[in-house]
PyMOL Python script that loads the backbone (N, CA, C, O; Angstrom):
from pymol import cmd

cmd.read_pdbstr("""\
ATOM      1  N   MET A   1     141.164 162.496 -52.566  1.00  0.00           N
ATOM      2  CA  MET A   1     141.458 163.713 -51.830  1.00  0.00           C
ATOM      3  C   MET A   1     141.006 164.921 -52.657  1.00  0.00           C
ATOM      4  O   MET A   1     141.294 165.011 -53.850  1.00  0.00           O
ATOM      5  N   ILE A   2     140.319 165.814 -52.026  1.00  0.00           N
ATOM      6  CA  ILE A   2     139.820 167.006 -52.703  1.00  0.00           C
ATOM      7  C   ILE A   2     140.911 168.065 -52.712  1.00  0.00           C
ATOM      8  O   ILE A   2     141.451 168.427 -51.667  1.00  0.00           O
ATOM      9  N   LYS A   3     141.230 168.560 -53.911  1.00  0.00           N
ATOM     10  CA  LYS A   3     142.273 169.558 -54.083  1.00  0.00           C
ATOM     11  C   LYS A   3     141.729 170.720 -54.902  1.00  0.00           C
ATOM     12  O   LYS A   3     140.657 170.624 -55.499  1.00  0.00           O
ATOM     13  N   LYS A   4     142.469 171.804 -54.924  1.00  0.00           N
ATOM     14  CA  LYS A   4     142.113 172.984 -55.704  1.00  0.00           C
ATOM     15  C   LYS A   4     142.107 172.627 -57.195  1.00  0.00           C
ATOM     16  O   LYS A   4     143.042 171.997 -57.688  1.00  0.00           O
ATOM     17  N   GLY A   5     141.051 173.032 -57.908  1.00  0.00           N
ATOM     18  CA  GLY A   5     140.954 172.784 -59.344  1.00  0.00           C
ATOM     19  C   GLY A   5     140.164 171.545 -59.713  1.00  0.00           C
ATOM     20  O   GLY A   5     139.826 171.365 -60.883  1.00  0.00           O
ATOM     21  N   ILE A   6     139.857 170.677 -58.742  1.00  0.00           N
ATOM     22  CA  ILE A   6     139.100 169.453 -59.021  1.00  0.00           C
ATOM     23  C   ILE A   6     137.612 169.776 -59.089  1.00  0.00           C
ATOM     24  O   ILE A   6     137.120 170.621 -58.340  1.00  0.00           O
ATOM     25  N   LYS A   7     136.900 169.107 -59.983  1.00  0.00           N
ATOM     26  CA  LYS A   7     135.453 169.284 -60.104  1.00  0.00           C
ATOM     27  C   LYS A   7     134.761 168.402 -59.062  1.00  0.00           C
ATOM     28  O   LYS A   7     135.049 167.209 -58.962  1.00  0.00           O
ATOM     29  N   VAL A   8     133.844 168.996 -58.284  1.00  0.00           N
ATOM     30  CA  VAL A   8     133.137 168.259 -57.235  1.00  0.00           C
ATOM     31  C   VAL A   8     131.632 168.414 -57.398  1.00  0.00           C
ATOM     32  O   VAL A   8     131.157 169.343 -58.052  1.00  0.00           O
ATOM     33  N   LYS A   9     130.888 167.487 -56.792  1.00  0.00           N
ATOM     34  CA  LYS A   9     129.432 167.521 -56.786  1.00  0.00           C
ATOM     35  C   LYS A   9     128.977 167.776 -55.359  1.00  0.00           C
ATOM     36  O   LYS A   9     129.558 167.230 -54.421  1.00  0.00           O
ATOM     37  N   ILE A  10     127.939 168.604 -55.176  1.00  0.00           N
ATOM     38  CA  ILE A  10     127.400 168.930 -53.860  1.00  0.00           C
ATOM     39  C   ILE A  10     126.381 167.861 -53.471  1.00  0.00           C
ATOM     40  O   ILE A  10     125.476 167.554 -54.247  1.00  0.00           O
ATOM     41  N   LEU A  11     126.526 167.293 -52.266  1.00  0.00           N
ATOM     42  CA  LEU A  11     125.664 166.205 -51.819  1.00  0.00           C
ATOM     43  C   LEU A  11     124.466 166.687 -51.001  1.00  0.00           C
ATOM     44  O   LEU A  11     123.406 166.063 -51.049  1.00  0.00           O
ATOM     45  N   THR A  12     124.610 167.785 -50.248  1.00  0.00           N
ATOM     46  CA  THR A  12     123.525 168.264 -49.396  1.00  0.00           C
ATOM     47  C   THR A  12     123.441 169.780 -49.444  1.00  0.00           C
ATOM     48  O   THR A  12     124.350 170.450 -49.934  1.00  0.00           O
ATOM     49  N   GLY A  13     122.335 170.314 -48.929  1.00  0.00           N
ATOM     50  CA  GLY A  13     122.179 171.759 -48.819  1.00  0.00           C
ATOM     51  C   GLY A  13     121.364 172.353 -49.952  1.00  0.00           C
ATOM     52  O   GLY A  13     120.774 171.632 -50.757  1.00  0.00           O
ATOM     53  N   LYS A  14     121.338 173.681 -50.003  1.00  0.00           N
ATOM     54  CA  LYS A  14     120.503 174.381 -50.986  1.00  0.00           C
ATOM     55  C   LYS A  14     120.995 174.195 -52.420  1.00  0.00           C
ATOM     56  O   LYS A  14     120.227 174.393 -53.361  1.00  0.00           O
ATOM     57  N   ASP A  15     122.257 173.820 -52.602  1.00  0.00           N
ATOM     58  CA  ASP A  15     122.825 173.618 -53.935  1.00  0.00           C
ATOM     59  C   ASP A  15     123.027 172.137 -54.253  1.00  0.00           C
ATOM     60  O   ASP A  15     123.928 171.789 -55.017  1.00  0.00           O
ATOM     61  N   LYS A  16     122.204 171.266 -53.680  1.00  0.00           N
ATOM     62  CA  LYS A  16     122.318 169.816 -53.863  1.00  0.00           C
ATOM     63  C   LYS A  16     122.277 169.441 -55.350  1.00  0.00           C
ATOM     64  O   LYS A  16     121.505 170.008 -56.123  1.00  0.00           O
ATOM     65  N   ASN A  17     123.112 168.484 -55.729  1.00  0.00           N
ATOM     66  CA  ASN A  17     123.232 167.943 -57.086  1.00  0.00           C
ATOM     67  C   ASN A  17     123.863 168.900 -58.095  1.00  0.00           C
ATOM     68  O   ASN A  17     123.903 168.584 -59.284  1.00  0.00           O
ATOM     69  N   LYS A  18     124.353 170.050 -57.664  1.00  0.00           N
ATOM     70  CA  LYS A  18     125.083 170.945 -58.561  1.00  0.00           C
ATOM     71  C   LYS A  18     126.557 170.567 -58.518  1.00  0.00           C
ATOM     72  O   LYS A  18     127.004 169.885 -57.596  1.00  0.00           O
ATOM     73  N   ASP A  19     127.313 171.016 -59.526  1.00  0.00           N
ATOM     74  CA  ASP A  19     128.743 170.740 -59.520  1.00  0.00           C
ATOM     75  C   ASP A  19     129.522 171.987 -59.893  1.00  0.00           C
ATOM     76  O   ASP A  19     128.997 172.899 -60.531  1.00  0.00           O
ATOM     77  N   GLY A  20     130.787 172.013 -59.483  1.00  0.00           N
ATOM     78  CA  GLY A  20     131.651 173.150 -59.758  1.00  0.00           C
ATOM     79  C   GLY A  20     133.088 172.837 -59.395  1.00  0.00           C
ATOM     80  O   GLY A  20     133.381 171.768 -58.860  1.00  0.00           O
ATOM     81  N   ASP A  21     133.985 173.768 -59.685  1.00  0.00           N
ATOM     82  CA  ASP A  21     135.403 173.601 -59.420  1.00  0.00           C
ATOM     83  C   ASP A  21     135.768 174.172 -58.056  1.00  0.00           C
ATOM     84  O   ASP A  21     135.261 175.222 -57.660  1.00  0.00           O
ATOM     85  N   VAL A  22     136.643 173.481 -57.344  1.00  0.00           N
ATOM     86  CA  VAL A  22     137.131 173.955 -56.051  1.00  0.00           C
ATOM     87  C   VAL A  22     138.091 175.116 -56.304  1.00  0.00           C
ATOM     88  O   VAL A  22     139.040 174.985 -57.077  1.00  0.00           O
ATOM     89  N   ILE A  23     137.837 176.269 -55.641  1.00  0.00           N
ATOM     90  CA  ILE A  23     138.695 177.441 -55.836  1.00  0.00           C
ATOM     91  C   ILE A  23     139.569 177.739 -54.623  1.00  0.00           C
ATOM     92  O   ILE A  23     140.562 178.458 -54.740  1.00  0.00           O
ATOM     93  N   GLU A  24     139.209 177.192 -53.454  1.00  0.00           N
ATOM     94  CA  GLU A  24     139.988 177.436 -52.242  1.00  0.00           C
ATOM     95  C   GLU A  24     139.698 176.328 -51.241  1.00  0.00           C
ATOM     96  O   GLU A  24     138.579 175.819 -51.171  1.00  0.00           O
ATOM     97  N   ILE A  25     140.728 175.952 -50.456  1.00  0.00           N
ATOM     98  CA  ILE A  25     140.583 174.904 -49.433  1.00  0.00           C
ATOM     99  C   ILE A  25     141.056 175.447 -48.092  1.00  0.00           C
ATOM    100  O   ILE A  25     142.083 176.121 -48.009  1.00  0.00           O
ATOM    101  N   ASP A  26     140.292 175.144 -47.038  1.00  0.00           N
ATOM    102  CA  ASP A  26     140.678 175.476 -45.665  1.00  0.00           C
ATOM    103  C   ASP A  26     140.864 174.148 -44.930  1.00  0.00           C
ATOM    104  O   ASP A  26     139.915 173.614 -44.356  1.00  0.00           O
ATOM    105  N   ARG A  27     142.082 173.620 -44.949  1.00  0.00           N
ATOM    106  CA  ARG A  27     142.372 172.305 -44.363  1.00  0.00           C
ATOM    107  C   ARG A  27     142.156 172.276 -42.848  1.00  0.00           C
ATOM    108  O   ARG A  27     141.748 171.253 -42.299  1.00  0.00           O
ATOM    109  N   LYS A  28     142.428 173.387 -42.181  1.00  0.00           N
ATOM    110  CA  LYS A  28     142.294 173.446 -40.726  1.00  0.00           C
ATOM    111  C   LYS A  28     140.852 173.164 -40.291  1.00  0.00           C
ATOM    112  O   LYS A  28     140.620 172.460 -39.309  1.00  0.00           O
ATOM    113  N   ASN A  29     139.888 173.718 -41.030  1.00  0.00           N
ATOM    114  CA  ASN A  29     138.473 173.557 -40.682  1.00  0.00           C
ATOM    115  C   ASN A  29     137.748 172.558 -41.574  1.00  0.00           C
ATOM    116  O   ASN A  29     136.528 172.422 -41.472  1.00  0.00           O
ATOM    117  N   ASN A  30     138.475 171.850 -42.455  1.00  0.00           N
ATOM    118  CA  ASN A  30     137.892 170.865 -43.376  1.00  0.00           C
ATOM    119  C   ASN A  30     136.788 171.464 -44.242  1.00  0.00           C
ATOM    120  O   ASN A  30     135.694 170.908 -44.343  1.00  0.00           O
ATOM    121  N   ARG A  31     137.083 172.595 -44.862  1.00  0.00           N
ATOM    122  CA  ARG A  31     136.093 173.276 -45.692  1.00  0.00           C
ATOM    123  C   ARG A  31     136.698 173.670 -47.035  1.00  0.00           C
ATOM    124  O   ARG A  31     137.914 173.795 -47.173  1.00  0.00           O
ATOM    125  N   ALA A  32     135.820 173.863 -48.026  1.00  0.00           N
ATOM    126  CA  ALA A  32     136.273 174.249 -49.359  1.00  0.00           C
ATOM    127  C   ALA A  32     135.285 175.243 -49.968  1.00  0.00           C
ATOM    128  O   ALA A  32     134.095 175.223 -49.655  1.00  0.00           O
ATOM    129  N   LYS A  33     135.798 176.114 -50.845  1.00  0.00           N
ATOM    130  CA  LYS A  33     134.954 177.018 -51.625  1.00  0.00           C
ATOM    131  C   LYS A  33     134.827 176.449 -53.021  1.00  0.00           C
ATOM    132  O   LYS A  33     135.822 176.060 -53.633  1.00  0.00           O
ATOM    133  N   VAL A  34     133.598 176.398 -53.528  1.00  0.00           N
ATOM    134  CA  VAL A  34     133.339 175.882 -54.864  1.00  0.00           C
ATOM    135  C   VAL A  34     132.769 177.009 -55.716  1.00  0.00           C
ATOM    136  O   VAL A  34     131.863 177.722 -55.285  1.00  0.00           O
ATOM    137  N   LYS A  35     133.298 177.168 -56.920  1.00  0.00           N
ATOM    138  CA  LYS A  35     132.897 178.263 -57.805  1.00  0.00           C
ATOM    139  C   LYS A  35     131.406 178.180 -58.128  1.00  0.00           C
ATOM    140  O   LYS A  35     130.926 177.166 -58.634  1.00  0.00           O
ATOM    141  N   GLY A  36     130.678 179.264 -57.828  1.00  0.00           N
ATOM    142  CA  GLY A  36     129.258 179.365 -58.145  1.00  0.00           C
ATOM    143  C   GLY A  36     128.331 178.636 -57.194  1.00  0.00           C
ATOM    144  O   GLY A  36     127.127 178.580 -57.448  1.00  0.00           O
ATOM    145  N   ILE A  37     128.843 178.075 -56.111  1.00  0.00           N
ATOM    146  CA  ILE A  37     128.034 177.302 -55.152  1.00  0.00           C
ATOM    147  C   ILE A  37     128.055 177.991 -53.792  1.00  0.00           C
ATOM    148  O   ILE A  37     129.059 178.590 -53.404  1.00  0.00           O
ATOM    149  N   ASN A  38     126.934 177.899 -53.068  1.00  0.00           N
ATOM    150  CA  ASN A  38     126.791 178.461 -51.725  1.00  0.00           C
ATOM    151  C   ASN A  38     127.051 179.973 -51.732  1.00  0.00           C
ATOM    152  O   ASN A  38     127.866 180.479 -50.961  1.00  0.00           O
ATOM    153  N   ILE A  39     126.351 180.673 -52.607  1.00  0.00           N
ATOM    154  CA  ILE A  39     126.494 182.120 -52.744  1.00  0.00           C
ATOM    155  C   ILE A  39     125.800 182.808 -51.565  1.00  0.00           C
ATOM    156  O   ILE A  39     124.645 182.515 -51.256  1.00  0.00           O
ATOM    157  N   VAL A  40     126.520 183.723 -50.914  1.00  0.00           N
ATOM    158  CA  VAL A  40     125.972 184.508 -49.812  1.00  0.00           C
ATOM    159  C   VAL A  40     126.149 185.989 -50.132  1.00  0.00           C
ATOM    160  O   VAL A  40     127.014 186.361 -50.925  1.00  0.00           O
ATOM    161  N   LYS A  41     125.332 186.825 -49.516  1.00  0.00           N
ATOM    162  CA  LYS A  41     125.434 188.262 -49.700  1.00  0.00           C
ATOM    163  C   LYS A  41     126.151 188.865 -48.499  1.00  0.00           C
ATOM    164  O   LYS A  41     125.765 188.632 -47.353  1.00  0.00           O
ATOM    165  N   LYS A  42     127.195 189.641 -48.766  1.00  0.00           N
ATOM    166  CA  LYS A  42     127.970 190.292 -47.719  1.00  0.00           C
ATOM    167  C   LYS A  42     127.807 191.798 -47.853  1.00  0.00           C
ATOM    168  O   LYS A  42     127.864 192.338 -48.958  1.00  0.00           O
ATOM    169  N   HIS A  43     127.605 192.473 -46.732  1.00  0.00           N
ATOM    170  CA  HIS A  43     127.531 193.928 -46.722  1.00  0.00           C
ATOM    171  C   HIS A  43     128.948 194.460 -46.532  1.00  0.00           C
ATOM    172  O   HIS A  43     129.606 194.157 -45.536  1.00  0.00           O
ATOM    173  N   VAL A  44     129.414 195.259 -47.500  1.00  0.00           N
ATOM    174  CA  VAL A  44     130.780 195.774 -47.475  1.00  0.00           C
ATOM    175  C   VAL A  44     130.741 197.271 -47.233  1.00  0.00           C
ATOM    176  O   VAL A  44     130.006 197.999 -47.899  1.00  0.00           O
ATOM    177  N   LYS A  45     131.535 197.723 -46.277  1.00  0.00           N
ATOM    178  CA  LYS A  45     131.597 199.131 -45.940  1.00  0.00           C
ATOM    179  C   LYS A  45     132.462 199.877 -46.961  1.00  0.00           C
ATOM    180  O   LYS A  45     133.463 199.339 -47.434  1.00  0.00           O
ATOM    181  N   THR A  46     132.086 201.098 -47.300  1.00  0.00           N
ATOM    182  CA  THR A  46     132.838 201.908 -48.247  1.00  0.00           C
ATOM    183  C   THR A  46     134.160 202.366 -47.635  1.00  0.00           C
ATOM    184  O   THR A  46     134.212 202.795 -46.482  1.00  0.00           O
ATOM    185  N   THR A  47     135.231 202.265 -48.431  1.00  0.00           N
ATOM    186  CA  THR A  47     136.536 202.767 -48.021  1.00  0.00           C
ATOM    187  C   THR A  47     137.046 203.696 -49.125  1.00  0.00           C
ATOM    188  O   THR A  47     136.369 203.901 -50.132  1.00  0.00           O
ATOM    189  N   LYS A  48     138.230 204.248 -48.932  1.00  0.00           N
ATOM    190  CA  LYS A  48     138.795 205.130 -49.953  1.00  0.00           C
ATOM    191  C   LYS A  48     139.092 204.376 -51.243  1.00  0.00           C
ATOM    192  O   LYS A  48     138.951 204.926 -52.335  1.00  0.00           O
ATOM    193  N   GLU A  49     139.507 203.109 -51.116  1.00  0.00           N
ATOM    194  CA  GLU A  49     139.874 202.313 -52.285  1.00  0.00           C
ATOM    195  C   GLU A  49     138.672 201.627 -52.933  1.00  0.00           C
ATOM    196  O   GLU A  49     138.600 201.535 -54.159  1.00  0.00           O
ATOM    197  N   LYS A  50     137.728 201.146 -52.121  1.00  0.00           N
ATOM    198  CA  LYS A  50     136.624 200.337 -52.639  1.00  0.00           C
ATOM    199  C   LYS A  50     135.280 200.986 -52.372  1.00  0.00           C
ATOM    200  O   LYS A  50     135.075 201.668 -51.368  1.00  0.00           O
ATOM    201  N   LYS A  51     134.371 200.749 -53.308  1.00  0.00           N
ATOM    202  CA  LYS A  51     132.992 201.185 -53.123  1.00  0.00           C
ATOM    203  C   LYS A  51     132.268 200.111 -52.306  1.00  0.00           C
ATOM    204  O   LYS A  51     132.481 198.916 -52.514  1.00  0.00           O
ATOM    205  N   GLY A  52     131.433 200.535 -51.400  1.00  0.00           N
ATOM    206  CA  GLY A  52     130.706 199.591 -50.554  1.00  0.00           C
ATOM    207  C   GLY A  52     129.434 199.105 -51.212  1.00  0.00           C
ATOM    208  O   GLY A  52     129.176 199.393 -52.380  1.00  0.00           O
ATOM    209  N   GLY A  53     128.644 198.369 -50.458  1.00  0.00           N
ATOM    210  CA  GLY A  53     127.375 197.857 -50.951  1.00  0.00           C
ATOM    211  C   GLY A  53     127.215 196.395 -50.584  1.00  0.00           C
ATOM    212  O   GLY A  53     127.936 195.862 -49.740  1.00  0.00           O
ATOM    213  N   ILE A  54     126.253 195.755 -51.239  1.00  0.00           N
ATOM    214  CA  ILE A  54     125.985 194.348 -50.994  1.00  0.00           C
ATOM    215  C   ILE A  54     126.669 193.541 -52.096  1.00  0.00           C
ATOM    216  O   ILE A  54     126.394 193.735 -53.279  1.00  0.00           O
ATOM    217  N   VAL A  55     127.564 192.631 -51.696  1.00  0.00           N
ATOM    218  CA  VAL A  55     128.351 191.852 -52.642  1.00  0.00           C
ATOM    219  C   VAL A  55     127.992 190.375 -52.495  1.00  0.00           C
ATOM    220  O   VAL A  55     127.906 189.866 -51.377  1.00  0.00           O
ATOM    221  N   SER A  56     127.781 189.686 -53.614  1.00  0.00           N
ATOM    222  CA  SER A  56     127.542 188.241 -53.593  1.00  0.00           C
ATOM    223  C   SER A  56     128.864 187.521 -53.797  1.00  0.00           C
ATOM    224  O   SER A  56     129.631 187.859 -54.698  1.00  0.00           O
ATOM    225  N   LYS A  57     129.132 186.513 -52.943  1.00  0.00           N
ATOM    226  CA  LYS A  57     130.359 185.744 -53.080  1.00  0.00           C
ATOM    227  C   LYS A  57     130.156 184.334 -52.552  1.00  0.00           C
ATOM    228  O   LYS A  57     129.190 184.057 -51.840  1.00  0.00           O
ATOM    229  N   GLU A  58     131.090 183.435 -52.912  1.00  0.00           N
ATOM    230  CA  GLU A  58     131.011 182.052 -52.455  1.00  0.00           C
ATOM    231  C   GLU A  58     131.409 181.953 -50.992  1.00  0.00           C
ATOM    232  O   GLU A  58     132.253 182.707 -50.508  1.00  0.00           O
ATOM    233  N   ASN A  59     130.780 181.000 -50.294  1.00  0.00           N
ATOM    234  CA  ASN A  59     131.137 180.735 -48.912  1.00  0.00           C
ATOM    235  C   ASN A  59     131.648 179.298 -48.809  1.00  0.00           C
ATOM    236  O   ASN A  59     131.443 178.502 -49.726  1.00  0.00           O
ATOM    237  N   PHE A  60     132.303 178.964 -47.714  1.00  0.00           N
ATOM    238  CA  PHE A  60     132.872 177.632 -47.538  1.00  0.00           C
ATOM    239  C   PHE A  60     131.792 176.574 -47.314  1.00  0.00           C
ATOM    240  O   PHE A  60     130.739 176.855 -46.743  1.00  0.00           O
ATOM    241  N   ILE A  61     132.075 175.340 -47.779  1.00  0.00           N
ATOM    242  CA  ILE A  61     131.222 174.169 -47.587  1.00  0.00           C
ATOM    243  C   ILE A  61     132.083 173.097 -46.930  1.00  0.00           C
ATOM    244  O   ILE A  61     133.264 172.976 -47.254  1.00  0.00           O
ATOM    245  N   HIS A  62     131.515 172.323 -46.020  1.00  0.00           N
ATOM    246  CA  HIS A  62     132.265 171.259 -45.358  1.00  0.00           C
ATOM    247  C   HIS A  62     132.605 170.158 -46.367  1.00  0.00           C
ATOM    248  O   HIS A  62     131.791 169.824 -47.227  1.00  0.00           O
ATOM    249  N   LEU A  63     133.808 169.602 -46.253  1.00  0.00           N
ATOM    250  CA  LEU A  63     134.281 168.590 -47.203  1.00  0.00           C
ATOM    251  C   LEU A  63     133.398 167.338 -47.229  1.00  0.00           C
ATOM    252  O   LEU A  63     133.346 166.648 -48.247  1.00  0.00           O
ATOM    253  N   SER A  64     132.710 167.037 -46.133  1.00  0.00           N
ATOM    254  CA  SER A  64     131.851 165.854 -46.100  1.00  0.00           C
ATOM    255  C   SER A  64     130.625 166.010 -46.992  1.00  0.00           C
ATOM    256  O   SER A  64     129.963 165.022 -47.309  1.00  0.00           O
ATOM    257  N   ASN A  65     130.314 167.239 -47.399  1.00  0.00           N
ATOM    258  CA  ASN A  65     129.176 167.488 -48.268  1.00  0.00           C
ATOM    259  C   ASN A  65     129.570 167.545 -49.743  1.00  0.00           C
ATOM    260  O   ASN A  65     128.760 167.923 -50.589  1.00  0.00           O
ATOM    261  N   LEU A  66     130.818 167.170 -50.053  1.00  0.00           N
ATOM    262  CA  LEU A  66     131.312 167.192 -51.422  1.00  0.00           C
ATOM    263  C   LEU A  66     131.723 165.792 -51.858  1.00  0.00           C
ATOM    264  O   LEU A  66     132.191 164.990 -51.049  1.00  0.00           O
ATOM    265  N   ALA A  67     131.545 165.505 -53.147  1.00  0.00           N
ATOM    266  CA  ALA A  67     132.026 164.253 -53.729  1.00  0.00           C
ATOM    267  C   ALA A  67     132.800 164.593 -54.985  1.00  0.00           C
ATOM    268  O   ALA A  67     132.410 165.484 -55.739  1.00  0.00           O
ATOM    269  N   ILE A  68     133.904 163.881 -55.215  1.00  0.00           N
ATOM    270  CA  ILE A  68     134.709 164.142 -56.411  1.00  0.00           C
ATOM    271  C   ILE A  68     133.904 163.726 -57.635  1.00  0.00           C
ATOM    272  O   ILE A  68     133.441 162.591 -57.736  1.00  0.00           O
ATOM    273  N   PHE A  69     133.748 164.669 -58.562  1.00  0.00           N
ATOM    274  CA  PHE A  69     132.941 164.467 -59.769  1.00  0.00           C
ATOM    275  C   PHE A  69     133.841 164.122 -60.940  1.00  0.00           C
ATOM    276  O   PHE A  69     133.520 163.243 -61.740  1.00  0.00           O
ATOM    277  N   GLU A  70     134.977 164.818 -61.041  1.00  0.00           N
ATOM    278  CA  GLU A  70     135.916 164.620 -62.137  1.00  0.00           C
ATOM    279  C   GLU A  70     137.312 164.884 -61.587  1.00  0.00           C
ATOM    280  O   GLU A  70     137.558 165.933 -60.991  1.00  0.00           O
ATOM    281  N   THR A  71     138.221 163.944 -61.781  1.00  0.00           N
ATOM    282  CA  THR A  71     139.548 164.094 -61.193  1.00  0.00           C
ATOM    283  C   THR A  71     140.547 164.774 -62.118  1.00  0.00           C
ATOM    284  O   THR A  71     141.666 165.061 -61.693  1.00  0.00           O
ATOM    285  N   LYS A  72     140.183 165.040 -63.355  1.00  0.00           N
ATOM    286  CA  LYS A  72     141.105 165.694 -64.288  1.00  0.00           C
ATOM    287  C   LYS A  72     141.386 167.111 -63.845  1.00  0.00           C
ATOM    288  O   LYS A  72     140.468 167.906 -63.643  1.00  0.00           O
ATOM    289  N   LYS A  73     142.669 167.424 -63.693  1.00  0.00           N
ATOM    290  CA  LYS A  73     143.077 168.791 -63.389  1.00  0.00           C
ATOM    291  C   LYS A  73     143.523 169.449 -64.684  1.00  0.00           C
ATOM    292  O   LYS A  73     143.719 168.768 -65.690  1.00  0.00           O
ATOM    293  N   LYS A  74     143.685 170.751 -64.669  1.00  0.00           N
ATOM    294  CA  LYS A  74     144.063 171.486 -65.863  1.00  0.00           C
ATOM    295  C   LYS A  74     145.390 170.988 -66.444  1.00  0.00           C
ATOM    296  O   LYS A  74     145.528 170.908 -67.664  1.00  0.00           O
ATOM    297  N   SER A  75     146.362 170.655 -65.599  1.00  0.00           N
ATOM    298  CA  SER A  75     147.670 170.206 -66.063  1.00  0.00           C
ATOM    299  C   SER A  75     147.569 168.835 -66.745  1.00  0.00           C
ATOM    300  O   SER A  75     148.306 168.571 -67.694  1.00  0.00           O
ATOM    301  N   GLU A  76     146.672 167.963 -66.280  1.00  0.00           N
ATOM    302  CA  GLU A  76     146.506 166.637 -66.878  1.00  0.00           C
ATOM    303  C   GLU A  76     145.779 166.706 -68.206  1.00  0.00           C
ATOM    304  O   GLU A  76     146.020 165.878 -69.083  1.00  0.00           O
ATOM    305  N   ALA A  77     144.889 167.683 -68.372  1.00  0.00           N
ATOM    306  CA  ALA A  77     144.121 167.807 -69.600  1.00  0.00           C
ATOM    307  C   ALA A  77     145.007 168.190 -70.789  1.00  0.00           C
ATOM    308  O   ALA A  77     144.676 167.871 -71.931  1.00  0.00           O
ATOM    309  N   LYS A  78     146.124 168.867 -70.534  1.00  0.00           N
ATOM    310  CA  LYS A  78     147.019 169.310 -71.603  1.00  0.00           C
ATOM    311  C   LYS A  78     147.826 168.161 -72.193  1.00  0.00           C
ATOM    312  O   LYS A  78     148.270 168.253 -73.338  1.00  0.00           O
ATOM    313  N   LYS A  79     148.029 167.075 -71.435  1.00  0.00           N
ATOM    314  CA  LYS A  79     148.866 165.959 -71.903  1.00  0.00           C
ATOM    315  C   LYS A  79     148.214 165.151 -72.982  1.00  0.00           C
ATOM    316  O   LYS A  79     148.801 164.184 -73.469  1.00  0.00           O
TER     317      LYS A  79
END
""", "prot")
cmd.dss("prot")
cmd.show_as("cartoon", "prot")
cmd.util.cbc("prot")
cmd.orient("prot")
């Protein structure tokens, strides 16, 4: 089972054969965000709090395109 913090390998797409840590999971749509993988550019409008512009960020990948690479989580590594 793919969980937050687990290292996964990308099986298909533009980032094929790369690996990274899962940072967010969307169980409803069977998707996950992987750190440094599937980077997209988003146009952000300027507000009073934030400066606008073009921002690069991770986008969701379908769970079927991921394989568990390493099952050690941060809590297990400390033991």
